[in-house]
N, C-alpha and C positions, 0 to 999 in steps of 0.2 A: 504494500500500500504506500502511495507517495505521501510526502510530507503535506502537500496541499490538501490531499484527500482527508488525511487525519485531522487537520485543522478544521476543514469544512464539517466533518462529522461532529467535532467538538462544538462548533457553532450551532449546529442543529439541536444539540443536546443542551443548549443554553450556556455553553462554555464551562461546564462543571468538570471537564477532564483537562489535564495539562499534558501537552504533547511536546516532544523534543522537536525543535525547529532548526532551521538553518542558523548556525552560530553567528553569522554576520547580522542576522536580523535581530537577535537578542530580544525576542518578544515573548513575554510571559502572558499567554492568552488568558489564562484564568484570572490574572490580576487585572487585565484590561476589561474583562467582563464584569469583574467586581466593581471597578470604577464606574462603569456605565450604570450599573444597578444603584450605586450610591447617588449618582447625579440625577438620573431620570428613572427612578425605580418602576414607574408605571409603563415605560416604553422600552425597557432594556431588551425585551424579547424580539424587538423589531430590527435589531442590529446584529451583524455578523462581523467578526474580527478575523482578519487574515494577515499573515506575515508578508513583509516586503523587504527586499535587500536595501541596505543603506546606499546612498548615492554619493560617491567620492568621500566616503567615510563620514558623511553628514546625514542628519535625520531627513526622512522623506515620508510623506503620507499620501494616500489616495482615498477619495470618497466616490462611491458608485452605487447606483440602484439596480437591483436585479430581483425579479420575481417577488415584488412586494417587500423586499428587505433592503436595508441600507448597509452596504459593505464598507467597513472601515479597515484600511490597510496601513501598516506602518512597520518600521524596522525595530521599534521598541514601544514600551507603554506610553512614553511621552508623545511619540509620533501619533499613536492611535488616539490618545486623548485629545491631541490637537486636531486630528481629523474629526472627532466628535464635536469639538467646539466650533470648528469651521462649519460643520453641518448645522449646528444649532443657531449660529449667528447669521449665516447666509441664507438658509432655507426656511427656518422657523422663526426667525427674528427674536431670538432669546439672548439672554446674557447672564453671566455669573460674576458678581463682584462682591467685595466685602460689605458694601453699603447698598444693598438692594439687589435682588435676584429676580429675573423674569424667566420662568420655565413653564409658561403657559403654552404647551405644545398643542397643535391642532389634533383632533381625533384621528384624522387620517394624515399620516406623515407624508410630506411631499417627496417624490422620487427625483433625484438628480437626473437631468436630461442627458448628461454625458459624464464621463469619468473626469474627475478633477484630480490633478496631481500637483503637489507643492513640495519643493525641496528647499531647505533652509541654506542660506549662504554662510551661516554662522555655526561653527562646531560647538561653541559653548554659549549658553544663555544663563548668565550668573544671577544670583539672587541673595539678598540680605546683607547686613552690615552688623558688626558686633553690637552697635547701639540699638538696632532693631530688637534684639533679644531682650533688652532692658526696657526700652520705651514702650514697646507694644506687646511683647511675648512673654514677659516675666511669669505670668500666672497661667499659661496655657496648659490644659490637660490633653489627654489623648484625643478626645472628641474634637477639640478645636484644632489640634495638629492634623488629624485625619482630613478635616475640611480644607486646611491650608495646602496639604500635599496634593489633594485633588485639584485645587486652584492652580498650583504650580504646573501640574501636568497639562491641564486644559490650556494653559497659557504658554506652553512650550518651554518652560524652565527645566533645565537638566543639570544645573551645577549650583546647588544652594550651599551656603555656609551652614555647618551643622555643629553647633557648640553646646547643645543641651547635654547635661550630664558630665561635663568635663571635670567638675569638682571630684567626681568619683575616681577618675584616673589620677588626678593630683594626689588625692588622699592615699591611694594605693602606692604610688611611687615614693612619696616622701616617708610614709610609714615603713616601707621596706628598707629605708635608709636610717631608721631609728628615730624618726620624729614622733612626738607624742600627740595625743588628742588635743592637749592645750596648745602645742605648737601650731596645729592646723586650725584651731579655733581663732588664734591670733592672726591667721593668714587669710582665711575665707571671708569675703564680704557677705552681706545679706543678698538674697536672690535678685533684688531689683538693680543691683550694682555689678552684676557679673560681667557685663560688657566691658567695663573699665578695669575690673580685676583681671580678666583674661588678657587685656592689652598691657598689663603691668603698671597701670596708673595709680591704683589704690589697693590697700589691704584692709581687712578687718572691718571696715566701716559698716555699720548697721547690722552686725552679727550679734552673737555667734551663730554659725550655720548649723542647724540641727542634723543629726545623723539620719533622721527619717527623710529629710530632703535629699541627701546624697544618694540614699538607696532608691528612693522612688524615682528620681530623675535618671538614674542609671537604667532602670527598667523602661522608662519613657523613651530614652534615646535609642534603646534597642528596637523598640517598636517603630520609631520614626525612621531609622535607617533601613530596617527591613522593608517597610512600605516603599520608601524612595527607591531602593535598589530593585524591587520587584517591577517598578515602572520604568526602569532604565535610567533613573536619575543617579548621578554620581556626586555624592556629597563631599564637601571640602571640610576636613577635620583639622584641628589645630596641631601645631608642632611646638616644641620648646624654644623659647626665645631668651631664656635666662632669668625669668622672674622667679624668685625664691622667697621662702618665709624669712621674716626678720630674725628668727632663731637659727638661721643657717650659720651665722657667724659663731654661735655657741657650739653647734655640732661639728663644724669644720672651721676652726679658728684660723687656719692657714689659707683658706679660700680667698681668691681675688674677687672682692665684691665692690660694686659701685652703688653708692647711695644716689637716688634720683628723686626729684619731687615734681609733681604734676602742676604745682603752683595754683591750685584751686582750693586751698584751705585744708588739704589732707596731709597726713604724715608721710614721711619718706617711704619709698619702697626700695627693695634691694634687687639688683641685677647681677647675676653671676657673669663675670668676664668670660667672653668666649675663648680667651687664651688659656683659661684654667682647664686642666684635664677633666675636672668634674663636669664641665659643660657638655662635652661629647658623651660622657657616661650617662648623664641624666637625660639628654636628648634622645639617646638610644632607648633607655629604659621607658621613657614616656611613650614613644611610638610603639614599642613592643607591647606595653601594657594596654594601650589604647586599641591596638589591633586585636589583641586577645579578646577584649570585651566587645568592641564595636566593629571589627573588620576594617578594611581599607579599600579605597579606590585610588590610592596613591596620590591624592591631591591634598596638600597641606597648607594651611594658612599660618603665616608667621609675620608679625609686624614688630620690628625693633624700633624703639624710640618713638612710639606713638605720642605725638605732641610733647615729646621730650627730646632735646637736642643731644646728639652723641658728644662724647667728651673731646672729640677731635674732628676737624673737617679735612684732615689729611686724606687724600684719595687712597693712599696705600693702606692706611688704617681701616677705612671703610670697606675696601676690597677684601682685606683679610677677614674682617668681621663677617661680611656676607658669605664668604667661602666657608667659614667655620659653621655658620648656621645651617647652610645647605648640607655640609658634611654630616651634621648631627642627624638630619633626615635620611641622608643616603646610607649611612651606616646601619640604620634599622630597616630601611626600605630602598633598595637600589633603584626602584622605579619611581621614587619620590619626585613630585613636581611641586615646586614652591609657588603658591598663589599669594602674591603680595598686594595688599591694599596700597595704592599709590597716594593715599591721603597726605602723607608727610611731604611729598613733593609740592602739594598744593598749599597746605597749611603753614609750612615753614619755608617759603620760597627763598628767603634771605639766606638760610643755611644751605639748602639743597640747590646749589648751582649746577650747571651742566656737568662739570668735572666730578662733582660728588655723586650725582645720580649715575653717571656712567660707571664710576668705580664700583658702586654698590651692585649694579645690575650685571656688569660684565664678568664678575667673579663666578657667576653661575652659568653652566651650559644653557644655551638657548632652549633646548628641548626639555629642560627641567625647571623652567620658570614661566609663569604667566603673570603679567602686571595688570592690575585693575586701575584704569584711569577713572578714579572714583567719582569725579564731578564733571564729566566731559561736556555736558550741555551748558555748563556755566564757564568753565575754563579748561579747554582741551590741552592737557599737559603734553599729549603726544606731539602736538605741533611745535613745541619748543625743545623736544628731546630726540628729534629724528626718529619718531615713532618708537621711543624707548630703546633706541640703539640696537634694534634687531630682535628684541624679545617679543614673543607673542603677547598680545595685549587685548583688553576688552573695553569697549565703549560703554559707559554707564551713565544713568540718570540718577542723581542723588535726591534732588527735589525737596525732601522734608527734613527739617532739623528739629530734634527734640519732641516731636509729636505735637507741636503747636497747631491749633486749628486755624487755618488760613487758606482761603481760596487763592491759589497761586500756582504758577507753572510757566514753563517756556514751551508752549504748545507747538509753535512753529518750528522751534529747534528740534524737539522730540520727533516731529513728523518727518523732518528732512535730513537732519545731520548724520544719523547712523548710516544711511545709504550713501550720503555724500562722502563720508569717510571711507566706507567700503570701496567706493569707486575712485578714490583719490590715490594716484600712484605713490604719493609720499606717505601713505598710512602704514606702510611696512606690513607687519604680520598681524593684522587685525583679525582675530579669530573668534570674536564673540561680542555680544551686547549684554547689558545687565541692568539690574535695579539695585541700587545701594543706598536707599533712603534710610534715615535714622529711625523712622517710624512709619507704620502702615495703617490700614483701616480708615482711610480718608482719601478724598480727591480721586475717586476711581477712574475718572476719565483719562488722567495722565498715564495710568498703568495699563488700561486697555489699549491706549494709543501706542505706548512704548512696546508692548508685546506684539502689536500688529506688525512691527518691523521684522519679526522673527522669520516670517515665511515670504519675504520679498526683498529684492535688491534695489528697489527704486523708492524714492521718497513717497510717503503717504500723502495722498491728495485730500487735504482737510475739507475742501468744499464738498467732496463726495462722502468722506468718512464720517464727518460729524452728524449729518442728518441720519445716516445709517445707524450710528451709535445710539442716537436718541430713539429711533424706532425700536431697536432691540431692547433698550433700557426701559422705555415707557410702555411698549407694547401697542402704541397707537401713533398715528401721524398727527402732529400738532404744529401748525405754523407758528403759534405763539411760543411754543417751546423752542423751536429752531431759532426764532428771532432772539429769544432770550440768550441762547447759547452763542449766537453771533456777537452779541454784546459782551458776554463773558470772555469770548475769544480775544477781543481787542482791549479788554481791561484787565481783569484779574490774571488772565493767562497769557498776557503779552510778554512776560518775562523780562521786562526792561528795568533798568536802574538798580535793582536790589538783588542780592544773592539768593535770598529765600523769603518765604512769606512773612509779611509784617504781622506784628501782634497788635492788639487793641490796648489803648491806655488803661482800660478798665481792669486788665489783668496785671498791671504793673503795681509795684509798691507805691502807695499814694505820694503824689508830688504835684507841684505847681507847673512843672515843666512838661514838655511834649513827649518825653520818654523817660524810662526808669531802668537803668542798668541793662538787663537783657531785653527789655520791652522796647523793641524797635518799631516805631509807629509810622515810619515813612512808607507810603504806598507807591506802587508802580503805575498809578493812574489817578485821575481826579475823582474824588468821592462821588460827585454828582453824575459822572458818566456811567456808574454802575446802576443807578436807579432804573433806567429803562429795562434792564434785565429783570429786576424785581417786578416791575409792572407786567412784563410778559409772562413771568412764572406764575404770578397770581391769576392772570388771564387764562392760563393753561389749566388751572385747577379742574374745571368741569370735564375736560377731555381726559386728563391724565391722573385723576385722584386715586384710581384703583391701583396704581403702580407703586410698589415699595421704593423703587429707585427714584421716582419722581418725588415722593414724599420726603425722602432723604435730601434730595437736591433742593427742594423748596425750602426746607428748614436751613440748609447750609447757606443758600443765597440770602435768606432773611437774616440769619445769624451774622453774615458778613456785613450786610448793610447796617444793621444795628450796632455791630462792633465798631464800624467806621464812624458812626454817629457819636460815639463816645468823645472823640476829640473836639468837635464843634461845641458840644455841651460843656466840656471841660473849660473851653475858652470863655464861656459865659460866666461860670461861677468863679473862675480865676479873676476876671475883670471886676465882678461884683465885690469880691474879697478885697482887691487892691483899691477899689473905690470906696471901701468901707460902707457899702450899701447892704445893710443886713437883710432888708426885705427881698431884694433881688437875689442875694446869696442863698437865702433859704429856699426860694423858688427854684433856682437853677440846680442847687445841690440835691434837692428833692427829685427834680427831673432826672438827674444823673443816677440816683439810687433806684428810681423806678425803672429806668432803662435796664439796669442789671437784673432787677426782679423780673421784668418782662422777658429778657433773654433766657433766664433760668426756666421760666414756664414754657417757653418755646422749645428749649432743648430737652425738656422732660418728656416730650412726645416721641423722641427717637432714642432707642437704646444706645446707639453709637455715640451719643453726646451726653452720657450719664456717668456720674462718679460711682454710683452704686455697684455696677457690675465689676469695675476695677478692684474695689475693696473686697467685695464678696468673693471674687475669684482668688484673691490673695489669701483670704482667711480659710478658704476650703482646703488649702494645702497643709494647714496646721493639724497636728495630731493631738495637741494639748492646748489648753487656753493660753499658755505662754507662747507657744509657737504661732498661734493665730494672731496674738497681739504683735509679735515681732513682724510678721508678714504685713499686717495692716500698717504698721509704722513705716516699713519699707515703701509700701504703695503710696502712702500719704506724702512721704518725704520727697520722693523722686519728682513728683509733679508740682512741688511747691518750693521748699527751701533747697532741695537737692543735697545739701550737706547739713551742717549744724546751724545754730541760730545766727552765726556770723558768716554763713556761706556766701561767697561772691557769686555763686551760680544760681541764686534764688531767681525763680521765674524763667530759667532757661527752658524748662519743659512745661511751661504753663499750658493749661487746657481750658478751653471755654466749654465747660461741662456743667450740666444741671447738678446742683448740690454743691459744687465747688464755687460757683458764682454766688449763690446765696450765703453760704456758710463761711467762705474764706475771703473772696475779693470784696464782696459788699460790706462785710463787717469792717474790713480795713478802711474802706472809704468812709464809712460812718464815723469811725474813730477820728479820722483825719478832719472831717467836717466839724465834729465837735470841737476839735482844737482850733480850727479857723474861726468858727463862730464865737468862741470865747475870746479870741484875739480881737475881733471886731468890737465885741461888747466892752472889753476892758481897755482897749487901745494899746495893749502890750504886744510886742512882737513874739510870735510863737517860737519855741525852741525846737527847731526841726531835727537837730541831731538827737535830742532827747527823745523825740517822737519816734525816730527810726529805731532807736535802741529798744524802746518799749514795744514797738510793733513787731520787731524781730523776736522779742520774748514771747509775745502773744502767738506768733506764727509757730514757734517751737512748741508751745503748749498744744496748739491744734494738731501738729504732727504727731504728738505723743498721746493724743486723745483717741477715743473709740466711739463710733456711732454707726449704726446700720442705716444705709441709704437705700432708697427704692432700687430694685433691679429690673423692674418692668416699667415700660413707658406708660404715661398717663396723658389723657387728652388726645385730641385730633390735631395732627400736624397742619392740615389744611384749614381747620377752623381757627386755630391760634394764629397761624400766619396771616390769615385774612384780617383778624382783629387787630393785629399789630400794624398791618399795612394801612388800615383805616385810621389808626391812632397816630402814626408817625409820618406817613408819606407827604402830607401837605406841609408839615413843619420842616421836614428835611429839604423840600424844594426851596423853601425860603432861606433856611440856614446855610445851605450849601451854595448859594448864589455867589 
């Protein structure tokens, strides 16, 4: 019996048998059928999965109709999932995103009139950033991970960073070298801070880490990696970069250690010098232990000196350092490929001049390194490094910093630049595209658009793509919706002037100024130019109100308009305060507080904009009341102060979330207004430094408190959005002139 016949029989049986197929195809048929059943359980029996050889060692898929069935062919599970998603978007006008899903398939599935074949020009489609694991994924369980892995496959991603459960490997390695439980407790951070712990920036903060977490997340990572590999996804696992516990100097007093500091209010961390013989020994131990527990696909992430400068800019020093890090991987895995985040070349351009970059990269054989140009849509480092001096590299969209809620993006760049780079003779060995955002679960349009590039080598035509995207998202054709998005395209998504999305002044620590530390309020468009998009979204409610994607977008656009309005209102009460006009001050400060209250009520209608699920998901991981309290503190701290009461990073990860607006941001402003009102009444200048000290103390109390917030939305998004439109639209037109 031929291979194809065997697979066809499996298909007729619903895919419940697993057959050996052509090794080049690497298709696990059973896993592909399982994915289809998870995504569209009521229609899975209408699909047949068949293997297809890869094309030039790259993924390829086909979609075809035959005898009332839709045939999906691919060389692996990602290709088959991409074929499924192509069918769902192109033939049934459906969509799967984090923020709204439309899977309202017709009773009779349409048959493709001809065979469709798509081959990707990109060997790799990278996904995730160390920060994403903290800002968005800290509290994910298997159910949420299962959903995300399906999303990856549907969107063609085949190379995700996979760092869940790394603390288990660290624990095993260091304890095998004589380190105690106390040593490790003083090393591990709390779960919300793992991203920076893994990158060597911080130790211990917001711990100690319970043993129950270490063991449960080892089991979770095993599940994650098994599912990814079944689908043909090749995860990138960490390698050793020298980060060691502070107690290392006690256990190994002769070790060559470097003290380094991230300069954000945290204690020093310790880096083992790569010249020390222990460096190679631990590097080998780490990969061996990791491979024993998690397996390997020979792809390893290693980032030295993340936001920390090396002790020398001597190219010889940097070259030797790079070679030793790679040797640490190679000694444990001769097939090791170093996947390097190129963030340091962007964030510390002053240090990383061309000679330094070249020295770091050229010390590793080309076939054993891949460089991630981490923020290509904003600043393409490849253009000033001769395409990373011959190294294979990946074009990435970073897009979001800190998980801040802001409608923002470089939509034109994302549509055109990947293909432009691909076809540029100067782009060298461009082998992939990727998503390296610091946080996810927002602004789905940018991610649908970016992944659209996977299966084409020409720029995406936005004039065609955007209306199709909206039809798939909302399930209906709406001229009002299309008109709204044309305005969004030229305002919030124009990508001009600023690196990343602006925050609203309402989430900043109270001030008379236009911004507060990390609260950058400069917009890439004039506030009034966004109002027509709000007009059209409200006008689209009758046609689109049944769509979950539309309801999310309506709330997001309304949220952005209201958040923008915070600044004009601030100017009113600031003027009243400086004029010592108590009546006007009370009126405008009350208007400002009411704006925050109204935003909270709006955001409570959508789960993706609520504080409750974030805290509840954190507490679920606790096996004791003390563990639950620790995880809740982690969850509260990361999105407010970030560090302690004196943290310079407060508001870096601010969120416009229901619950947080009312209980945190609004209370701070109320305290500030009480101070200013007292100043007007007494004629005495307020002590702003004393206020900042007192408010940071109050913030720290909030971080260490506990409260259960709603986990389910309340109210109707369309009703509340309409009410706020009627309340604010006329006043905005006047105030934004």
